[in-house]
N, C-alpha and C positions, 0 to 999 in steps of 0.2 A: 530389625535392630533391637526393638524393645523386647521381643520374645527371647533373644539370646541373653539379654541382660536379666530378664526375669528368671530364666533357667539357672543362671549363675549367681543370683542374689537372693538373699532371704528378706531384705527390707524393701519397703515401697519406694523410697526416695530415688535410688538409682534407676528404677524402672520409669518413674515419672520424668526424670532428667533425660533419659535416653529417648523417651517418646517426644518430649518437647524439642530436643535437639534434632530428631528426625523430621518433625513438623517444620521447624525453622529452615533446615537444610532443603527440604522439598519446596518450600515457599520461595526461597532465594533462587533455587535452580529454575523454577518456573518463571520467575520475574526476569531473570537474566536471559532465558530463552525467548521470552516475549520481546524484550528490548532489542535483541539481535534481529529478530524477525521484522519488527517495525522499522528499525534502522535500515535494514536491507531494502525493504519496500520503498522507503523514502528515497534512498539512493537511486533505485530503478526509476521511480517516477520523475525525479529531478533530471536524470539523464534523458528520459523520454521527452520531457517538456523542452529541454534544451535542443534536442534533435528536431522536434517539431517546429520550434521557433526559427531555427536555421533554415529548414525546408520552406517554411512559410515565406520567408524573405527571398530565398533563392529561386523557388519554383512555385509561385502563388497559383498559377493556373492548374498545375497538377494537384496541389493541395485542395483546390476547390472541387476538382473531380473526385478526389478521395473523400471529402466531406459529404458530397452528394451521394456517393456510394454507401457511406455509413448510414445516412438517412434512409436510403432505399432498402438496405438490409433490415432496418428497424421497421419496415413496412409503412413508411411515410410515402405518400404519393410522390411520383417523379416531379411533378410541377412544384409541389411544396418543398421537396428536398432541394431542388436547384435554387429556388427563391430564397430559402433559409440560408443556404450556403453562401449566396451572394451577399445577403444582409450581414452575416456574421463574419465574413471573410474579406479582407484581412484585418479590418480595423478593430474587431472585437476579440479575436483569437489570441490567447496567451498574453494578454496585456500589451498587445502591439501598439506602438505609437504611430504606425504607418497609416495614412489616410488614403482611401482608394475611391 
């Protein structure tokens, strides 16, 4: 944009104005894109937490197995994974008020 203005203008002011306008436009565009990206991620995470809470209350045994599998995949020993899952499940997961 600034190059086109520079080619058509003899003075410096329009070139500086075009450069600043391009800078502001680029900055606003990047900020808007980042806002949309973060908002989308928050929506996905919120929906995932809601689904997990529902599953935790509906099928706690399967969720315990799923949690133990996650620990196993992360190379935590089987014994530790199962024990950690039982300690964290369901009273500590997702702010659950259910006592088990």
